[in-house]
C-alpha positions as CSV (number, residue, x, y, z in Angstrom):
1,M,0.5,0.4,0.3
2,L,2.6,2.7,1.2
3,L,4.9,1.7,-2.1
4,R,1.8,2.1,-4.5
5,A,0.6,5.5,-2.3
6,L,4.5,7.0,-3.1
7,R,4.5,5.6,-6.8
8,R,0.9,7.7,-7.4
9,T,3.2,10.3,-5.8
10,L,6.1,10.0,-7.5
11,D,4.1,10.5,-10.8
12,H,1.9,12.7,-9.9
13,V,5.5,14.8,-9.5
14,L,7.8,14.3,-12.5
15,N,4.9,12.5,-15.1
16,I,5.8,15.2,-18.1
17,Q,3.4,13.6,-20.8
18,H,0.7,15.3,-20.9
19,Q,2.3,18.7,-21.0
20,T,3.5,17.6,-23.7
21,D,2.7,18.4,-27.7
22,E,4.4,16.1,-30.0
23,E,3.8,17.5,-33.1
24,G,4.6,20.2,-32.0
25,T,8.0,19.5,-30.7
26,I,8.8,17.6,-33.7
27,R,8.1,20.6,-36.5
28,E,10.0,23.1,-33.9
29,I,13.2,21.7,-33.7
30,Y,12.7,20.3,-37.1
31,D,12.3,24.4,-38.7
32,K,15.5,25.2,-37.1
33,I,17.4,22.7,-37.7
34,P,19.1,24.1,-41.6
35,I,21.6,26.6,-41.3
36,R,20.9,29.5,-44.0
37,G,19.4,33.0,-43.9
38,N,19.0,34.0,-40.5
39,N,21.1,31.0,-39.1
40,T,24.2,31.7,-41.1
41,W,24.6,35.1,-40.4
42,M,23.7,34.6,-35.7
43,L,26.3,31.5,-36.6
44,I,29.0,34.2,-37.7
45,C,28.0,36.7,-35.1
46,S,28.2,33.7,-32.7
47,A,31.9,32.5,-33.7
48,M,33.3,36.1,-34.0
49,L,31.2,36.6,-30.6
50,A,33.0,33.0,-28.5
51,S,36.5,34.8,-30.5
52,I,36.6,37.9,-28.9
53,G,35.5,36.7,-26.1
54,L,38.3,34.3,-25.9
55,D,40.9,36.8,-26.9
56,T,39.9,38.8,-24.2
57,G,38.9,36.8,-21.3
58,S,35.6,38.2,-21.5
59,G,33.0,35.6,-20.1
60,A,30.2,38.6,-20.5
61,V,31.3,38.6,-24.0
62,I,31.0,34.4,-23.9
63,I,27.9,34.5,-22.8
64,G,26.2,36.8,-25.7
65,A,26.9,34.4,-28.2
66,M,26.4,31.1,-26.6
67,L,22.3,32.9,-26.0
68,I,22.8,33.4,-29.6
69,S,23.9,29.9,-30.6
70,P,22.1,28.3,-33.4
71,L,23.9,25.5,-32.7
72,M,20.8,23.6,-30.4
73,S,18.7,22.6,-33.4
74,P,21.4,20.3,-35.4
75,I,22.0,18.5,-32.4
76,L,18.8,18.0,-30.8
77,G,17.2,16.5,-34.1
78,I,19.6,14.3,-33.8
79,G,18.1,13.1,-30.9
80,L,15.1,13.1,-31.9
81,S,15.0,11.6,-35.1
82,V,17.3,9.1,-34.0
83,G,14.1,8.4,-31.0
84,I,11.9,8.9,-33.6
85,N,13.0,6.7,-36.8
86,D,13.3,9.1,-39.2
87,R,15.8,8.8,-41.4
88,E,15.3,12.0,-43.4
89,M,15.5,14.4,-40.1
90,L,19.3,12.6,-39.0
91,V,20.2,13.2,-42.7
92,A,19.0,16.9,-42.6
93,S,20.5,17.2,-38.9
94,A,23.9,15.5,-39.5
95,K,24.4,18.1,-42.6
96,N,24.1,21.3,-40.8
97,L,25.6,20.5,-37.7
98,A,29.1,19.6,-39.7
99,L,28.0,22.7,-41.3
100,A,28.0,24.7,-38.6
101,A,30.8,23.1,-36.8
102,A,33.2,23.7,-40.2
103,A,32.5,27.5,-40.7
104,G,32.7,28.2,-36.7
105,L,36.1,26.9,-36.9
106,G,36.1,28.2,-39.5
107,V,35.5,31.9,-38.8
108,S,37.4,31.5,-35.1
109,F,40.5,30.4,-36.9
110,L,40.5,33.3,-39.4
111,Y,40.4,35.7,-36.6
112,F,43.4,33.7,-34.1
113,S,45.1,34.5,-37.2
114,I,44.8,37.7,-37.2
115,T,43.7,39.6,-33.7
116,P,47.4,41.3,-32.5
117,L,46.2,39.3,-28.8
118,G,46.2,35.5,-29.0
119,E,48.1,34.7,-25.7
120,P,46.0,31.7,-24.4
121,T,43.2,33.9,-21.8
122,N,42.3,31.7,-19.1
123,E,38.9,31.5,-21.6
124,I,40.6,29.1,-23.6
125,L,42.5,26.8,-21.3
126,A,39.0,25.7,-19.3
127,R,38.2,24.2,-21.7
128,T,41.0,22.8,-23.4
129,Q,40.5,19.9,-20.4
130,P,36.9,18.7,-20.4
131,T,35.9,17.0,-17.1
132,L,34.0,14.8,-15.9
133,L,31.9,17.7,-14.5
134,D,31.2,18.3,-18.0
135,V,29.8,15.4,-19.7
136,M,27.1,15.9,-16.6
137,V,26.0,19.7,-17.2
138,A,25.7,18.8,-21.0
139,F,23.3,15.9,-20.7
140,F,20.9,17.4,-17.9
141,G,21.2,20.9,-19.7
142,G,20.2,18.6,-22.7
143,V,17.4,17.2,-20.7
144,A,15.9,20.5,-19.7
145,G,16.5,22.0,-23.8
146,I,14.4,19.2,-25.1
147,V,11.9,19.2,-22.2
148,S,11.8,22.7,-22.7
149,V,10.9,22.6,-25.9
150,S,8.3,19.3,-25.9
151,R,6.2,21.7,-23.6
152,S,2.3,22.7,-25.0
153,D,3.6,26.1,-23.0
154,R,7.1,26.3,-23.8
155,S,9.1,27.9,-21.1
156,N,12.2,30.1,-21.4
157,A,14.9,27.9,-20.6
158,I,16.6,27.7,-24.1
159,P,18.7,29.9,-23.2
160,G,19.9,28.7,-19.6
161,V,20.7,25.7,-21.6
162,A,22.6,27.6,-24.1
163,I,24.6,28.5,-21.5
164,A,25.1,25.6,-19.6
165,T,26.2,24.0,-21.9
166,A,28.4,26.5,-23.9
167,L,28.5,24.8,-27.3
168,M,29.9,28.0,-29.0
169,P,33.2,28.7,-27.2
170,P,35.2,25.1,-27.5
171,L,34.3,24.6,-31.0
172,C,36.1,28.2,-31.3
173,T,38.6,26.6,-28.6
174,A,39.8,24.8,-31.7
175,G,39.1,27.1,-33.6
176,Y,42.0,29.2,-31.5
177,G,44.7,26.1,-32.0
178,L,44.0,25.6,-35.3
179,A,45.9,29.6,-36.1
180,L,48.0,29.0,-33.5
181,G,49.0,25.4,-34.8
182,R,48.5,24.4,-31.1
183,F,46.5,21.1,-31.7
184,D,46.5,19.9,-27.9
185,Y,44.6,23.2,-27.6
186,F,42.1,22.4,-30.8
187,L,41.7,18.2,-29.1
188,G,40.2,19.2,-26.0
189,G,38.0,22.3,-27.6
190,F,36.6,20.3,-29.9
191,Y,36.8,17.2,-27.9
192,L,34.8,19.5,-25.3
193,F,32.6,20.8,-27.7
194,F,31.2,16.2,-28.9
195,I,31.1,15.7,-25.6
196,N,28.6,18.6,-24.9
197,A,26.6,17.1,-28.3
198,V,26.5,13.6,-28.3
199,F,25.9,14.3,-24.5
200,I,22.9,17.1,-25.5
201,S,21.9,14.3,-28.3
202,L,21.8,11.1,-26.0
203,S,19.8,13.1,-23.4
204,T,17.7,14.3,-25.8
205,F,16.8,11.0,-27.1
206,L,15.7,9.2,-24.1
207,I,12.7,11.5,-23.0
208,V,11.8,11.3,-26.3
209,K,12.0,7.7,-25.6
210,Y,10.5,8.3,-22.8
211,L,7.4,10.5,-23.7
212,H,6.7,7.7,-26.6
213,F,7.0,9.9,-29.9
214,H,5.6,8.2,-32.9
215,I,7.5,6.4,-34.4
216,K,7.6,6.9,-38.4
217,H,6.5,3.8,-39.8
218,Y,7.5,2.7,-44.0
219,V,4.6,1.5,-46.3
220,N,7.7,-1.2,-47.2
221,Q,8.5,-3.3,-44.0
222,E,12.0,-4.2,-45.7
223,K,13.0,-0.5,-45.8
224,E,11.5,0.2,-42.3
225,R,13.6,-2.6,-40.6
226,K,17.2,-1.4,-42.6
227,V,16.1,2.4,-41.4
228,A,16.1,0.9,-37.4
229,R,19.4,-1.2,-37.8
230,I,21.3,1.7,-39.6
231,M,19.4,3.6,-36.5
232,A,20.4,1.7,-34.0
233,V,24.5,1.4,-35.5
234,V,24.0,5.0,-35.6
235,L,22.9,4.8,-32.6
236,V,26.3,2.5,-31.1
237,I,28.6,4.7,-33.0
238,V,27.0,8.1,-31.1
239,V,27.1,6.4,-28.2
240,S,29.9,4.6,-28.2
241,P,32.8,7.5,-28.3
242,S,30.8,8.9,-25.3
243,I,31.8,6.1,-22.9
244,Y,35.2,5.1,-24.3
245,F,35.7,9.7,-23.2
246,L,33.7,9.6,-20.2
247,Y,36.1,6.3,-18.2
248,N,38.9,8.0,-19.9
249,I,37.7,11.3,-17.8
250,Y,37.0,9.3,-14.7
251,K,40.2,7.7,-15.1
252,E,41.9,10.7,-15.4
253,V,39.8,12.0,-12.4
254,Q,40.5,8.8,-9.7
255,T,44.1,8.7,-11.2
256,K,44.8,12.9,-9.8
257,K,42.8,12.1,-6.5
258,Q,45.5,9.1,-6.3
259,I,48.1,11.5,-6.3
260,E,46.8,13.6,-4.5
261,N,46.3,11.3,-1.9
262,L,49.6,10.2,-2.3
263,V,52.1,12.8,-3.0
264,I,50.5,16.0,-2.4
265,S,48.7,16.0,1.4
266,D,51.7,14.1,2.8
267,F,54.7,17.0,1.2
268,T,52.2,19.8,2.9
269,S,51.9,17.1,5.9
270,R,55.9,18.4,5.9
271,N,55.4,21.2,6.2
272,N,56.2,21.7,2.6
273,E,54.7,24.3,1.6
274,I,53.0,23.5,-2.3
275,I,53.5,27.3,-4.7
276,K,51.0,24.6,-7.6
277,W,51.9,20.4,-8.5
278,E,50.6,19.8,-12.2
279,L,51.4,16.6,-14.7
280,Q,53.6,17.2,-17.0
281,P,53.8,13.8,-20.1
282,A,56.6,13.2,-21.5
283,D,57.1,10.1,-23.4
284,S,55.9,7.4,-21.9
285,L,56.8,8.5,-18.3
286,N,53.7,11.5,-16.5
287,Y,55.6,14.0,-15.1
288,I,54.2,15.1,-11.4
289,K,56.3,18.6,-11.2
290,I,56.3,19.7,-7.8
291,Y,56.4,23.4,-6.7
292,S,57.0,24.4,-3.6
293,V,59.5,26.6,-1.2
294,G,61.0,27.0,2.0
295,K,63.2,23.9,3.7
296,Q,65.0,21.9,1.4
297,V,63.5,18.3,0.2
298,D,65.8,15.4,0.9
299,E,65.6,13.8,-2.9
300,N,65.1,10.8,-0.7
301,L,61.4,11.6,-0.7
302,V,61.7,11.9,-3.9
303,T,62.2,7.7,-3.3
304,H,60.2,7.6,-1.8
305,Y,56.7,8.8,-3.3
306,N,57.6,6.9,-6.7
307,S,57.6,4.1,-5.3
308,L,54.6,4.5,-3.8
309,L,52.5,6.0,-7.2
310,K,54.4,1.6,-8.6
311,D,52.9,0.3,-5.2
312,N,50.0,1.3,-6.5
313,A,50.1,1.0,-10.1
314,L,51.0,4.0,-11.3
315,D,54.2,3.5,-12.4
316,T,54.0,5.6,-15.3
317,Y,54.6,8.2,-12.8
318,R,57.3,9.8,-11.6
319,V,57.9,12.7,-8.1
320,R,59.9,16.0,-10.0
321,L,59.8,18.8,-7.1
322,V,61.2,22.7,-8.4
323,Q,62.6,23.9,-5.3
324,L,61.9,27.9,-5.5
325,D,64.9,30.1,-3.8
326,V,61.9,32.2,-2.0
327,S,61.8,31.7,2.6
328,P,58.0,31.4,3.2
329,E,57.8,34.2,4.5
330,E,59.0,35.9,1.6
331,V,55.8,34.3,-0.2
332,E,53.4,36.3,2.1
333,R,54.9,38.9,2.6
334,I,54.4,38.8,-2.1
335,A,51.1,38.3,-0.9
336,Y,50.4,41.0,1.8
337,D,52.9,43.4,-1.4
338,V,49.9,42.5,-3.5
339,T,47.2,42.6,-1.5
340,N,48.2,46.3,-0.9
341,N,48.4,46.7,-4.9
342,L,45.3,45.8,-5.0
343,N,43.7,48.0,-2.3
344,R,45.6,51.7,-2.6
345,D,45.1,50.5,-6.8
346,L,41.4,50.4,-5.5
347,V,41.9,54.2,-3.1
348,K,43.3,55.8,-6.2
349,T,40.2,54.3,-7.9
350,L,37.8,55.9,-5.2
351,E,39.4,58.9,-5.0
352,L,39.9,59.2,-9.0
353,Q,35.6,59.0,-9.4
354,K,35.0,61.6,-5.9
355,I,37.0,64.0,-7.8
356,Q,34.8,63.4,-11.2
357,E,31.0,63.8,-9.7
358,Q,32.7,67.2,-7.6
359,R,33.8,68.2,-11.0
360,S,30.0,67.7,-12.1
361,D,28.3,68.5,-9.7
362,S,30.7,71.8,-10.6
363,L,30.4,71.9,-14.0
364,Q,26.1,71.6,-13.1
365,R,26.6,74.2,-10.6
366,K,27.9,76.6,-13.5
367,R,25.3,75.5,-15.4
368,S,22.5,77.0,-13.0
369,R,24.7,79.9,-12.5
370,Y,22.5,81.8,-15.4
371,T,20.0,83.1,-14.0
372,P,16.5,85.9,-15.4
373,G,19.3,88.4,-15.0
374,N,22.0,87.7,-17.2
375,A,19.5,87.0,-19.7
376,T,17.2,90.4,-19.8
377,T,21.6,91.6,-21.4
378,D,21.9,89.0,-23.8
379,L,18.3,89.5,-25.4
380,K,19.3,92.9,-25.7
381,L,23.1,92.5,-27.7
382,L,21.4,89.3,-29.3
383,F,18.4,91.1,-30.6
384,P,18.7,95.0,-30.7
385,E,15.8,95.6,-31.9
386,I,13.6,95.7,-27.9
387,Q,13.6,98.7,-26.2
388,Q,13.0,96.9,-22.8
389,V,12.9,93.6,-21.7
390,Q,11.9,92.1,-18.6
391,V,12.6,88.2,-17.3
392,G,10.9,86.4,-14.3
393,E,9.7,83.4,-12.4
394,M,5.8,83.7,-12.7
395,V,3.7,80.9,-10.5
396,T,0.2,79.8,-12.3
397,A,-2.5,77.5,-10.3
398,P,-4.1,76.0,-12.7
399,D,-4.3,72.2,-10.2
400,A,-4.4,73.6,-6.6
401,V,-3.0,71.2,-5.4
402,K,0.2,71.1,-7.6
403,P,0.7,74.9,-8.2
404,D,2.8,75.6,-11.6
405,T,6.2,78.7,-12.2
406,M,6.8,79.2,-15.4
407,M,9.7,81.6,-16.9
408,L,7.7,84.9,-18.1
409,V,9.0,87.3,-20.8
410,M,8.2,90.8,-21.7
411,I,9.0,93.0,-24.6
412,D,9.0,95.8,-25.6
413,W,10.4,96.8,-28.7
414,R,11.1,99.1,-30.7
415,A,9.5,101.1,-33.4
416,K,11.7,101.4,-36.7
417,E,12.3,104.2,-39.1
418,G,8.5,105.6,-41.1
419,T,4.9,105.7,-40.0
420,Q,3.7,103.8,-36.1
421,K,1.6,101.7,-39.0
422,Q,4.5,101.2,-41.2
423,A,6.4,99.6,-37.9
424,Q,3.7,97.9,-36.9
425,R,3.9,96.1,-39.7
426,L,7.5,95.7,-40.2
427,E,7.2,94.0,-36.5
428,A,5.0,91.6,-36.4
429,T,6.2,89.8,-40.1
430,K,9.4,88.9,-37.4
431,V,7.8,89.3,-34.4
432,R,6.6,85.6,-35.0
433,E,9.9,84.2,-35.8
434,Y,12.0,86.8,-33.2
435,E,9.5,84.7,-30.0
436,S,10.1,80.9,-31.5
437,R,14.3,81.8,-30.8
438,I,14.2,83.6,-27.7
439,K,11.7,80.6,-26.6
440,N,14.2,77.8,-27.7
441,F,17.7,80.1,-25.3
442,L,15.9,80.9,-23.0
443,A,14.9,76.9,-22.1
444,T,18.1,76.2,-23.2
445,K,20.1,79.2,-21.0
446,L,17.5,79.4,-17.7
447,Q,16.5,74.9,-18.0
448,R,13.4,76.0,-18.1
449,D,10.6,73.7,-19.8
450,S,7.6,76.5,-19.6
451,V,8.6,79.9,-20.7
452,Q,5.6,82.7,-22.0
453,I,6.2,85.9,-23.6
454,V,4.7,89.1,-24.4
455,S,5.0,91.3,-26.6
456,T,4.0,95.1,-27.3
457,F,5.6,97.0,-29.7
């Protein structure tokens, strides 16, 4: 009874089949598979932004490249086509994914071939050594992506999936490796891209099977069986490398943990301070390079560690110590100096900001010192036809709660030569133009949005 109730509860919480729009899902993915038109421009822009972000180490630019990348749809299309036995969709998805990957590599290769920077930033290095966590991100990101697309009420999870799985940056890292002849970077970046593509497709396939999408049947039963066999072979081909890569990643992670437990932890417990340590392959051996400061380390300790590694099935690993001639006290002093320099830079930055704000306030005050008295003098200089002018504020109260203030300008225009009637006709043709110019002038100088002019002549 309890088990049945638990099963019903889990089914109620986890079941997404009643929210699924099968036809809409297939149409949504299939329509976005082709890399042409808008998608082509988006792909080029995404590859260029990702390359610039990697080159400058800007995470914000890289995130922008992830968001506009159109690579997600062909990858979802591969998983969907295998799940519903649709050969045409599979061919179209694979073809467009290959085209998009080649275009991304080409754009990034061209960029890194001409960039004046080209140094390996942290953003580039982070995408050259995929770990088990990257596999998990790709798989669960793919699950979120297909679940989001398959819902009858489309959610906004796809941008988050695009950011999490990060398809374009590792592809551009591979382009960086090609441009600079660093094939370790090329293989690392393309390896991460391949892992993301495979596991997104795999998660899509599994969710499609879980949702019981209808399998595509053919009139020719022999053809249908042939397509099914092809799909099975494709699935095995796609999944097998990912299993192999996953196993290698797992072994690498386990090896690093074993080295930390056997060597690094023991070395640290002997009051030797490690600056950093790294694995450095060389021919048939892998050297564990340990950079340390402090007292001189006995060579017997290195021999002891090598024996310990051999006894724990790590025969190809050897310890190599790099002793830096810097005392722990000097390391602390350097760290203290760096921290103080950072603090001083921060204080200087804050002081500059304060000075800038003070200057801005001073300029603002200078601008606001323009008074109606200044306006009276300036108007007489700008418009010699003015006989007398008065400028002042007038408070109006159209609303008893919120009285309004306007700038009132009273102008007496000087009569020209000739009769008073001729002067009136002459001034009437110009006054309208003058009033417009005076309004604009005073609104700017006095920073008022309401200027009223009363003219007499």
